[in-house]
VEXZA-344531 format. One record per residue (C-alpha): residue number from 0; residue in three letters; x, y, z. Coordinates in pm, whole numbers, plus 50000, padded with zeros to 5 digits. Layout:
% residues N
SITE_NUM_Ala_X_Y_Z
...
***
This chain:
% residues 572
SITE_0_Met_47260_47837_52478
SITE_1_Ser_46889_47785_52437
SITE_2_Ala_46826_47816_52811
SITE_3_Gln_47039_48125_52877
SITE_4_Trp_46887_48319_52587
SITE_5_Gly_46531_48192_52609
SITE_6_Arg_46521_48099_52241
SITE_7_Pro_46471_47765_52063
SITE_8_Leu_46800_47589_52003
SITE_9_His_46753_47562_51628
SITE_10_His_46697_47940_51606
SITE_11_Val_47026_47998_51790
SITE_12_Ile_47206_47754_51559
SITE_13_His_47072_47928_51249
SITE_14_Ala_47157_48275_51389
SITE_15_Ile_47520_48175_51449
SITE_16_Ala_47537_48018_51102
SITE_17_Cys_47398_48334_50940
SITE_18_Thr_47654_48542_51129
SITE_19_Val_47945_48330_51002
SITE_20_Leu_47820_48294_50645
SITE_21_Gly_47706_48655_50615
SITE_22_Arg_48063_48776_50655
SITE_23_Gln_48142_48621_50317
SITE_24_Ser_47960_48909_50143
SITE_25_Val_48046_49278_50144
SITE_26_Asp_47711_49386_50293
SITE_27_Gly_47683_49093_50539
SITE_28_Ala_47353_48980_50389
SITE_29_Val_47227_48621_50375
SITE_30_Arg_46929_48508_50167
SITE_31_Leu_46738_48227_50338
SITE_32_Arg_46522_47951_50198
SITE_33_Ala_46340_47733_50452
SITE_34_Asp_46191_47402_50334
SITE_35_Gly_46216_47526_49976
SITE_36_Val_46040_47860_50039
SITE_37_Asp_46225_48190_49993
SITE_38_Arg_46217_48377_50327
SITE_39_Gly_46408_48692_50219
SITE_40_Arg_46738_48859_50306
SITE_41_Leu_46876_48879_50657
SITE_42_Val_47143_49120_50784
SITE_43_Leu_47237_49083_51150
SITE_44_Pro_47385_49405_51296
SITE_45_Arg_47704_49323_51481
SITE_46_Thr_47604_49514_51792
SITE_47_Ile_47285_49323_51872
SITE_48_Thr_47283_49034_52117
SITE_49_Leu_47278_48676_51998
SITE_50_Ser_46944_48640_52172
SITE_51_Glu_46799_48913_51949
SITE_52_Ala_46976_48760_51646
SITE_53_Ala_46811_48425_51724
SITE_54_Arg_46472_48597_51741
SITE_55_Leu_46522_48771_51404
SITE_56_Thr_46642_48450_51241
SITE_57_Gly_46360_48248_51395
SITE_58_Asp_46102_48490_51256
SITE_59_Leu_46225_48396_50905
SITE_60_Val_46298_48023_50926
SITE_61_Gly_46040_47920_51187
SITE_62_Asp_46057_47546_51255
SITE_63_Ala_46188_47448_50912
SITE_64_Gly_46396_47134_50907
SITE_65_Ser_46612_47236_50610
SITE_66_Val_46753_47586_50560
SITE_67_Val_46962_47704_50264
SITE_68_Ala_47174_48018_50320
SITE_69_Thr_47299_48202_50010
SITE_70_Thr_47564_48475_50014
SITE_71_Ala_47704_48696_49737
SITE_72_Asn_48062_48577_49746
SITE_73_Ala_48130_48473_49388
SITE_74_Gly_48493_48403_49315
SITE_75_Ser_48593_48363_49678
SITE_76_Gly_48660_47991_49648
SITE_77_Leu_48373_47915_49889
SITE_78_Pro_48028_47791_49781
SITE_79_Glu_47763_48062_49774
SITE_80_Gln_47497_47820_49899
SITE_81_Val_47519_47626_50225
SITE_82_Arg_47244_47386_50336
SITE_83_Leu_47185_47314_50705
SITE_84_Glu_46966_47042_50848
SITE_85_Ile_46895_46987_51215
SITE_86_Leu_46830_46620_51298
SITE_87_His_46703_46521_51644
SITE_88_Arg_46842_46187_51756
SITE_89_Ala_46673_45934_51983
SITE_90_Asp_46930_45994_52259
SITE_91_Gly_46834_46361_52283
SITE_92_Thr_47132_46496_52092
SITE_93_Ile_47115_46667_51756
SITE_94_Ala_47312_46632_51432
SITE_95_Ile_47365_46919_51189
SITE_96_Pro_47469_46798_50843
SITE_97_Val_47625_47084_50645
SITE_98_Thr_47624_47081_50265
SITE_99_Gly_47901_47319_50167
SITE_100_Ser_48279_47323_50171
SITE_101_Ala_48478_47145_50441
SITE_102_Arg_48623_47477_50555
SITE_103_Gln_48278_47632_50595
SITE_104_Ala_48164_47331_50797
SITE_105_Asp_48471_47362_51023
SITE_106_Arg_48399_47731_51085
SITE_107_Leu_48036_47661_51168
SITE_108_Arg_48123_47380_51409
SITE_109_His_48384_47597_51578
SITE_110_Ala_48134_47884_51617
SITE_111_Trp_47859_47655_51751
SITE_112_His_48088_47506_52016
SITE_113_His_48226_47841_52129
SITE_114_Pro_48138_47931_52492
SITE_115_Tyr_47909_48234_52491
SITE_116_Thr_47791_48451_52777
SITE_117_Ala_47431_48557_52823
SITE_118_Ala_47518_48907_52696
SITE_119_Ala_47713_48787_52391
SITE_120_Thr_47661_48984_52071
SITE_121_Val_47690_48899_51704
SITE_122_Arg_48039_49049_51714
SITE_123_Asp_48148_48778_51960
SITE_124_Val_48090_48491_51716
SITE_125_Pro_48434_48349_51618
SITE_126_Leu_48501_48335_51245
SITE_127_Val_48840_48161_51240
SITE_128_Ser_48862_47784_51273
SITE_129_Pro_49183_47611_51394
SITE_130_Asp_49271_47526_51033
SITE_131_Asp_49222_47891_50936
SITE_132_Ala_49454_47998_51217
SITE_133_Arg_49726_47764_51090
SITE_134_Asp_49690_47898_50736
SITE_135_Leu_49714_48259_50854
SITE_136_Ala_50025_48179_51056
SITE_137_Arg_50185_48012_50753
SITE_138_Trp_50114_48313_50529
SITE_139_Asp_50283_48538_50785
SITE_140_Glu_50616_48378_50692
SITE_141_Asn_50695_48638_50427
SITE_142_Leu_51043_48749_50525
SITE_143_Ala_51309_48852_50276
SITE_144_Pro_51658_49006_50309
SITE_145_Val_51666_49373_50406
SITE_146_Pro_51964_49579_50284
SITE_147_Ala_52147_49709_50592
SITE_148_Thr_52242_50033_50421
SITE_149_Thr_52098_50378_50362
SITE_150_Leu_51974_50516_50031
SITE_151_Asp_52253_50774_50012
SITE_152_Ala_52518_50509_50088
SITE_153_Thr_52379_50298_49804
SITE_154_Phe_52406_50592_49564
SITE_155_Ser_52763_50670_49678
SITE_156_Arg_52867_50309_49617
SITE_157_Ile_52726_50317_49263
SITE_158_Ala_52890_50657_49199
SITE_159_Arg_53230_50517_49296
SITE_160_Ala_53182_50213_49072
SITE_161_Leu_53024_50393_48773
SITE_162_Pro_53122_50761_48798
SITE_163_Ala_53071_50837_48429
SITE_164_Ala_52738_50656_48397
SITE_165_Thr_52433_50876_48344
SITE_166_Ala_52212_50896_48652
SITE_167_Val_51933_51130_48533
SITE_168_Ala_51821_51231_48186
SITE_169_Ala_51545_51459_48063
SITE_170_Gly_51534_51541_47695
SITE_171_Glu_51890_51611_47583
SITE_172_His_52012_51705_47932
SITE_173_Arg_52203_51451_48141
SITE_174_Leu_52373_51429_48478
SITE_175_Ser_52625_51158_48567
SITE_176_Tyr_52653_50970_48894
SITE_177_Ala_52979_51153_48975
SITE_178_Gln_52818_51493_48912
SITE_179_Val_52515_51414_49129
SITE_180_Glu_52739_51278_49406
SITE_181_Ala_52966_51583_49403
SITE_182_Gln_52680_51835_49404
SITE_183_Ala_52485_51649_49671
SITE_184_Ser_52793_51617_49898
SITE_185_Arg_52859_51989_49874
SITE_186_Leu_52495_52070_49949
SITE_187_Ala_52487_51822_50241
SITE_188_Gly_52786_52003_50392
SITE_189_Leu_52595_52332_50370
SITE_190_Leu_52296_52174_50549
SITE_191_Val_52511_52045_50835
SITE_192_Arg_52700_52373_50878
SITE_193_Ser_52368_52560_50875
SITE_194_Gly_52247_52367_51178
SITE_195_Val_52032_52090_51034
SITE_196_Gln_52008_51819_51299
SITE_197_Leu_52010_51443_51266
SITE_198_Gly_51658_51323_51183
SITE_199_Glu_51524_51674_51124
SITE_200_Pro_51276_51728_50838
SITE_201_Val_51396_51949_50553
SITE_202_Val_51147_52074_50294
SITE_203_Val_51270_52026_49936
SITE_204_Val_51101_52252_49679
SITE_205_Ser_51190_52173_49321
SITE_206_Asp_51001_52124_48995
SITE_207_Arg_51310_52021_48795
SITE_208_Pro_51426_51658_48803
SITE_209_Phe_51802_51725_48817
SITE_210_Arg_51776_51962_49109
SITE_211_Ala_51523_51738_49285
SITE_212_Val_51757_51437_49268
SITE_213_Val_52057_51636_49398
SITE_214_Glu_51863_51807_49677
SITE_215_Gln_51687_51492_49798
SITE_216_Leu_52016_51303_49804
SITE_217_Ala_52182_51593_49990
SITE_218_Val_51918_51589_50262
SITE_219_Leu_51970_51216_50315
SITE_220_Lys_52350_51258_50320
SITE_221_Ala_52309_51517_50596
SITE_222_Gly_52119_51263_50805
SITE_223_Ala_51795_51459_50773
SITE_224_Val_51446_51359_50660
SITE_225_Cys_51346_51461_50308
SITE_226_Leu_51005_51629_50270
SITE_227_Pro_50959_51687_49893
SITE_228_Val_50684_51927_49785
SITE_229_Gly_50581_52124_49480
SITE_230_Arg_50467_52482_49464
SITE_231_Val_50221_52556_49742
SITE_232_Thr_50033_52853_49884
SITE_233_Arg_50149_53031_50197
SITE_234_Leu_49861_52874_50389
SITE_235_Arg_49964_52525_50279
SITE_236_Ala_50327_52601_50370
SITE_237_Arg_50217_52703_50719
SITE_238_Glu_50012_52383_50755
SITE_239_Leu_50301_52160_50649
SITE_240_Thr_50545_52346_50873
SITE_241_Ala_50317_52291_51172
SITE_242_Leu_50262_51929_51070
SITE_243_Ser_50628_51833_51031
SITE_244_Gly_50811_52080_51256
SITE_245_Ala_51043_52171_50965
SITE_246_Arg_51277_52470_51014
SITE_247_Tyr_51459_52463_50681
SITE_248_Val_51352_52476_50318
SITE_249_Leu_51590_52378_50039
SITE_250_Gly_51542_52528_49694
SITE_251_Asp_51532_52856_49504
SITE_252_Gly_51302_53045_49273
SITE_253_Pro_50940_53148_49326
SITE_254_Gly_50844_52813_49483
SITE_255_Val_51041_52899_49798
SITE_256_Ala_50867_53233_49868
SITE_257_Pro_50563_53089_50056
SITE_258_Trp_50799_52913_50299
SITE_259_Glu_51014_53215_50390
SITE_260_Pro_50796_53333_50682
SITE_261_Tyr_50824_52991_50848
SITE_262_Cys_51157_52834_50743
SITE_263_Arg_51514_52935_50681
SITE_264_Thr_51594_52914_50311
SITE_265_Leu_51899_52724_50182
SITE_266_Ser_51992_52667_49818
SITE_267_Ala_52243_52496_49592
SITE_268_Arg_52365_52841_49492
SITE_269_Gln_52481_52903_49849
SITE_270_Ala_52668_52573_49845
SITE_271_Gln_52844_52670_49519
SITE_272_Gln_52954_53001_49673
SITE_273_Ala_53098_52831_49983
SITE_274_Pro_53478_52782_50002
SITE_275_Glu_53579_52456_49837
SITE_276_Arg_53753_52178_50024
SITE_277_Gly_53842_51833_49902
SITE_278_Thr_53832_51729_49538
SITE_279_Glu_53587_51739_49249
SITE_280_Gly_53412_52040_49398
SITE_281_Thr_53282_51856_49704
SITE_282_Thr_53293_51982_50063
SITE_283_Pro_53310_51658_50263
SITE_284_Glu_53203_51665_50625
SITE_285_Pro_53375_51424_50867
SITE_286_Ser_53038_51323_51009
SITE_287_Leu_52886_51220_50675
SITE_288_Pro_52705_50988_50622
SITE_289_Arg_52526_51002_50955
SITE_290_Ser_52197_50814_50909
SITE_291_Gly_52138_50455_51007
SITE_292_Phe_51949_50221_50780
SITE_293_Thr_51655_50210_51024
SITE_294_Asp_51628_50590_51044
SITE_295_Val_51353_50781_50867
SITE_296_Ala_51442_50886_50513
SITE_297_Tyr_51124_51047_50376
SITE_298_Cys_50822_51234_50502
SITE_299_Leu_50573_51218_50215
SITE_300_Val_50283_51457_50256
SITE_301_Asp_49937_51397_50116
SITE_302_Thr_49820_51639_49853
SITE_303_Pro_49477_51796_49914
SITE_304_Asp_49333_51636_49598
SITE_305_Arg_49398_51287_49739
SITE_306_Gly_49173_51353_50036
SITE_307_Arg_49424_51210_50285
SITE_308_Pro_49539_51467_50543
SITE_309_Gly_49874_51427_50710
SITE_310_Ala_50198_51261_50606
SITE_311_Arg_50372_50924_50619
SITE_312_Leu_50724_50854_50740
SITE_313_Ser_50931_50585_50570
SITE_314_Ala_51275_50459_50668
SITE_315_His_51580_50374_50459
SITE_316_Asp_51529_50001_50516
SITE_317_Ala_51168_50020_50393
SITE_318_Trp_51278_50177_50064
SITE_319_Gly_51569_49933_50037
SITE_320_Ser_51347_49632_50103
SITE_321_Ala_51078_49739_49854
SITE_322_Thr_51334_49822_49586
SITE_323_Leu_51527_49498_49632
SITE_324_Ala_51204_49298_49614
SITE_325_Arg_51112_49472_49286
SITE_326_Ile_51455_49393_49141
SITE_327_Arg_51430_49028_49250
SITE_328_Arg_51083_49002_49100
SITE_329_Ile_51154_49169_48766
SITE_330_Gly_51527_49132_48731
SITE_331_Arg_51797_49395_48734
SITE_332_Ala_51705_49698_48527
SITE_333_Ser_51862_49673_48183
SITE_334_Gly_51957_50038_48171
SITE_335_Glu_51673_50288_48197
SITE_336_Ile_51370_50347_48418
SITE_337_Ala_51102_50566_48258
SITE_338_Val_50883_50782_48480
SITE_339_Cys_50628_51052_48405
SITE_340_Ala_50565_51223_48739
SITE_341_Arg_50639_51552_48908
SITE_342_Pro_50976_51553_49091
SITE_343_Trp_50809_51570_49430
SITE_344_Asp_50557_51296_49356
SITE_345_Pro_50602_50964_49543
SITE_346_Val_50601_50784_49206
SITE_347_Phe_50908_50986_49102
SITE_348_Val_51082_50904_49432
SITE_349_Ser_51009_50533_49390
SITE_350_Ala_51134_50526_49029
SITE_351_Met_51442_50725_49127
SITE_352_Trp_51563_50476_49387
SITE_353_Trp_51472_50180_49166
SITE_354_Ala_51698_50320_48892
SITE_355_Phe_51983_50410_49128
SITE_356_Ala_51979_50072_49307
SITE_357_Cys_52047_49910_48968
SITE_358_Gly_52309_50164_48865
SITE_359_Gly_52071_50261_48587
SITE_360_Leu_51941_50580_48431
SITE_361_Leu_51628_50762_48545
SITE_362_Arg_51460_50890_48228
SITE_363_Trp_51216_51167_48318
SITE_364_His_50920_51264_48100
SITE_365_Asp_50752_51592_48192
SITE_366_Pro_50388_51516_48284
SITE_367_Ala_50296_51879_48210
SITE_368_Ala_50405_51852_47847
SITE_369_Ala_50132_51836_47585
SITE_370_Asp_50282_51522_47432
SITE_371_Ala_50384_51356_47761
SITE_372_His_50211_51023_47697
SITE_373_Arg_50328_51007_47337
SITE_374_Ser_50681_51078_47458
SITE_375_Val_50660_50786_47703
SITE_376_Ala_50514_50566_47429
SITE_377_Arg_50807_50644_47197
SITE_378_His_51048_50562_47478
SITE_379_Leu_50882_50231_47563
SITE_380_Thr_50878_50118_47200
SITE_381_Gly_51236_50223_47134
SITE_382_Ala_51550_50014_47117
SITE_383_Ser_51674_50092_47472
SITE_384_Arg_51428_49839_47626
SITE_385_Pro_51354_50043_47939
SITE_386_Asp_51149_49949_48241
SITE_387_Ala_50874_50189_48346
SITE_388_Leu_50689_50294_48660
SITE_389_Leu_50352_50451_48586
SITE_390_Thr_50006_50484_48732
SITE_391_Ala_49731_50274_48574
SITE_392_Glu_49565_50589_48437
SITE_393_Gln_49891_50706_48280
SITE_394_Tyr_49959_50368_48125
SITE_395_Ala_49615_50355_47963
SITE_396_Arg_49695_50684_47788
SITE_397_Val_50042_50565_47693
SITE_398_Leu_49901_50249_47534
SITE_399_Ala_49651_50459_47342
SITE_400_Ala_49947_50653_47198
SITE_401_Val_50132_50339_47080
SITE_402_Asp_50064_50309_46707
SITE_403_Arg_50208_49965_46637
SITE_404_Pro_50344_49666_46830
SITE_405_Ala_50693_49724_46964
SITE_406_Asp_50978_49489_46882
SITE_407_Pro_51164_49440_47109
SITE_408_Gly_51007_49720_47311
SITE_409_Thr_51014_49765_47686
SITE_410_Arg_51111_49488_47929
SITE_411_Ala_50867_49541_48216
SITE_412_Val_50602_49792_48321
SITE_413_Val_50506_49840_48686
SITE_414_Leu_50171_50004_48763
SITE_415_Thr_50135_50180_49095
SITE_416_Gly_49845_50345_49273
SITE_417_Glu_49484_50230_49248
SITE_418_Pro_49433_49875_49114
SITE_419_Ala_49345_49864_48746
SITE_420_Gly_49207_49511_48732
SITE_421_Asp_49285_49322_48413
SITE_422_Arg_49155_49585_48170
SITE_423_Pro_49498_49694_48033
SITE_424_Val_49611_49335_47971
SITE_425_Glu_49485_49286_47615
SITE_426_Arg_49607_49621_47481
SITE_427_His_49937_49577_47666
SITE_428_Ala_49988_49235_47506
SITE_429_Ala_49904_49374_47162
SITE_430_Arg_50132_49680_47180
SITE_431_Leu_50416_49555_47402
SITE_432_Pro_50405_49178_47349
SITE_433_Gly_50745_49108_47502
SITE_434_Ala_50696_49306_47823
SITE_435_Arg_50583_49178_48160
SITE_436_Leu_50315_49378_48341
SITE_437_Phe_50302_49412_48721
SITE_438_Ala_50059_49595_48948
SITE_439_Glu_50161_49721_49291
SITE_440_Phe_49894_49827_49539
SITE_441_Ser_49943_50039_49850
SITE_442_Gly_49651_50078_50087
SITE_443_Asp_49779_50398_50249
SITE_444_Gly_49864_50588_49930
SITE_445_Ala_50241_50560_49985
SITE_446_Pro_50471_50435_49706
SITE_447_Leu_50577_50135_49917
SITE_448_Pro_50361_49843_49796
SITE_449_Trp_50145_49627_50022
SITE_450_Thr_50071_49371_49751
SITE_451_Val_50211_49283_49411
SITE_452_Arg_50054_49100_49120
SITE_453_Glu_50181_49006_48777
SITE_454_Leu_49890_49058_48543
SITE_455_Pro_49805_48746_48344
SITE_456_Ser_49835_48701_47971
SITE_457_Pro_49509_48750_47776
SITE_458_Gly_49280_48450_47797
SITE_459_Thr_49458_48278_48086
SITE_460_Glu_49214_48417_48346
SITE_461_Pro_48869_48581_48327
SITE_462_Ala_48917_48954_48287
SITE_463_Lys_48823_49168_48583
SITE_464_Ala_48817_49545_48565
SITE_465_Ala_48832_49768_48869
SITE_466_Gly_48489_49909_48949
SITE_467_Asp_48307_49663_48725
SITE_468_Pro_47966_49587_48888
SITE_469_Ala_47983_49232_48753
SITE_470_Ala_48318_49180_48927
SITE_471_Pro_48288_49353_49267
SITE_472_Phe_48630_49225_49375
SITE_473_Thr_48953_49322_49201
SITE_474_Pro_49259_49095_49240
SITE_475_Ile_49558_49272_49396
SITE_476_Gly_49796_48978_49430
SITE_477_Arg_50004_48858_49723
SITE_478_Pro_50170_49054_50002
SITE_479_Ala_50502_49209_49906
SITE_480_Pro_50813_49068_50078
SITE_481_Asn_50852_49182_50441
SITE_482_Val_50485_49287_50447
SITE_483_Arg_50216_49116_50651
SITE_484_Val_49865_49186_50525
SITE_485_Arg_49563_49125_50745
SITE_486_Ile_49189_49127_50685
SITE_487_Leu_49035_49243_51013
SITE_488_Asp_48683_49264_51148
SITE_489_Glu_48553_49562_51343
SITE_490_Ser_48700_49418_51666
SITE_491_Gly_49049_49394_51519
SITE_492_Arg_49040_49013_51479
SITE_493_Ala_49209_48850_51179
SITE_494_Leu_48964_48697_50931
SITE_495_Pro_49014_48379_50728
SITE_496_Pro_48984_48334_50350
SITE_497_Gly_48649_48424_50198
SITE_498_Ile_48546_48658_50481
SITE_499_Val_48522_49031_50401
SITE_500_Gly_48688_49283_50633
SITE_501_Glu_48917_49584_50638
SITE_502_Leu_49254_49556_50467
SITE_503_Arg_49546_49639_50694
SITE_504_Ala_49920_49579_50679
SITE_505_Glu_50245_49605_50868
SITE_506_Gly_50611_49526_50805
SITE_507_Cys_50955_49678_50773
SITE_508_Ala_50894_49743_50400
SITE_509_Leu_50610_49990_50472
SITE_510_Ser_50567_50336_50620
SITE_511_Cys_50677_50332_50981
SITE_512_Ala_50455_50613_51115
SITE_513_Thr_50210_50886_51025
SITE_514_Leu_50192_51252_51117
SITE_515_Pro_49844_51373_51217
SITE_516_Pro_49719_51708_51091
SITE_517_Gly_49818_51997_51316
SITE_518_Gly_50063_51790_51518
SITE_519_Thr_50436_51825_51561
SITE_520_Gln_50509_51476_51691
SITE_521_Pro_50502_51157_51490
SITE_522_Gly_50208_50941_51585
SITE_523_Tyr_50223_50564_51607
SITE_524_Pro_49853_50489_51659
SITE_525_Asp_49853_50130_51535
SITE_526_Pro_50112_49871_51437
SITE_527_Leu_49881_49787_51145
SITE_528_Leu_49845_50053_50876
SITE_529_Ala_49480_50111_50790
SITE_530_Ser_49354_50131_50433
SITE_531_Gly_48985_50204_50493
SITE_532_Arg_48913_49952_50215
SITE_533_Leu_48719_49626_50221
SITE_534_Ala_48895_49316_50096
SITE_535_Arg_48912_48940_50133
SITE_536_Leu_49168_48663_50125
SITE_537_Arg_49143_48371_49889
SITE_538_Ala_49226_48015_49987
SITE_539_Asp_49554_48034_49794
SITE_540_Gly_49672_48336_49995
SITE_541_Thr_49605_48602_49729
SITE_542_Leu_49397_48910_49806
SITE_543_Glu_49103_49078_49637
SITE_544_Leu_48991_49435_49692
SITE_545_Ala_48624_49522_49716
SITE_546_Asp_48477_49840_49573
SITE_547_Ala_48558_50185_49712
SITE_548_Arg_48305_50180_49994
SITE_549_Pro_48478_50258_50324
SITE_550_Ala_48530_49975_50569
SITE_551_Pro_48376_49983_50916
SITE_552_Pro_48631_50121_51163
SITE_553_Ala_48838_49848_51321
SITE_554_Ala_48902_49850_51695
SITE_555_Pro_49193_50079_51785
SITE_556_His_49505_49918_51920
SITE_557_Val_49708_50063_52207
SITE_558_Leu_49814_50418_52129
SITE_559_Val_50190_50462_52160
SITE_560_Arg_50352_50803_52139
SITE_561_Arg_50725_50831_52089
SITE_562_Thr_50861_51173_52178
SITE_563_Pro_51097_51285_51902
SITE_564_Pro_51443_51428_51976
SITE_565_Ala_51497_51800_51997
SITE_566_Val_51416_52029_51706
SITE_567_Gly_51129_51805_51595
SITE_568_Ala_51367_51534_51476
SITE_569_Leu_51187_51242_51315
SITE_570_Arg_51341_50908_51394
SITE_571_Arg_51196_50563_51433
***
């Protein structure tokens, strides 16, 4: 290496070491001390050659015999300080004692013995040792059973078993499983007779929970893809129509008007006016149900305020896998699932299928109500012992509205969305002492979790709050079942524990595709979903999320386009 790059060997050795160790920190910086003298911080750009990296490193360390490299990687499980010494032996060889962890020494030895070309860059330095590769392969074994059924088939099975049980409740109003099943079957028949094709997106516009549940279930029964939205402008309706290729909008009232120039309008009122066939007011179609469990169920669009253009497609098996994993983790819902989200919000959709998979009741609290958080607080501290699905921000307000400790109170609370760190733990334990608290994190903004973490009891672990400068990494737990999470460098290579890179994920329990803005075909640009967030693995296989700074773009994988069936049908 020294000959092909024209640099002293010890400068090359230190440059490679700084490259490997620098990846332990978010900014890639290494602070160097040579023979006890502080030589400053060094950041090696990943595009420069190793020859240039050796020159920059040599300018700092000179001919020092002992070099200490320090990185800002507190809490990673790896020492922040690593000492290197280069010893020249009588036989002409050199020895490099490394004072650090055994895993760091293995990575350094692997990188030093790697065959480099004369034009090699900092990016070409390997960061994964053979032991790291074995650990990563072992953590990939995260398979769990996947229900081979569709969401609508699951609901129909529960409706046959518990027809009189309440499916949805809001205030004093209730709707039973039999009523939802009958209304959704009738509406699904209208969709099929109106020309809705298998796998075709149907826009569902509803701001009322009862109608939203019936209409979303009807779309799935018709074998179509549900695209739930709230009230939008005509410009936004045109954008979403062009994005998804939708030809039909389901709903009534003023929320449908912006869609009328672009989509044919269908409503539950039309289904009620149709001639009745069958029993219990349903109009069964011989072809229902028509979806397969691997077909797309939902197309969830990103709202402008989230800053994520486009939409994500998710299949029946992804929802089934994520819901089953939640039930296995928490236990079967005791009766009620509380949610405080708009009926088109992904949080509402996730809570809805969690409740229905358990044969439970979805208790909706209107987020627009002035006393919404106090209403949720009264519910969680009541005698019904519900479970709840809330965002971390919502739950903080709910806890603030709880006046006294609840006994027995709620059974479990699941937080979704951005990680909250451990900040809600103490107040949660004081107000809902008998409830377990879980945090689900999704890197792409979808309701299907990438990682899950049960928040610890107060005092069992040092508290870490999201965004806390003193704790730049927030724990987000382990990958959810049937999800493989990867930390990648800018070249798309998997990184070992302690090394910072972009968080990505794949698996049958996640979104299966994305729709780009302005497109009419589903795009499958990468088997790994990108988060744009920096993160790192720990040695025990758990993950920690760095602050909100965007990650460097990872290398694109092969672009694969799948042409959808006619009429813009969206299928996997």
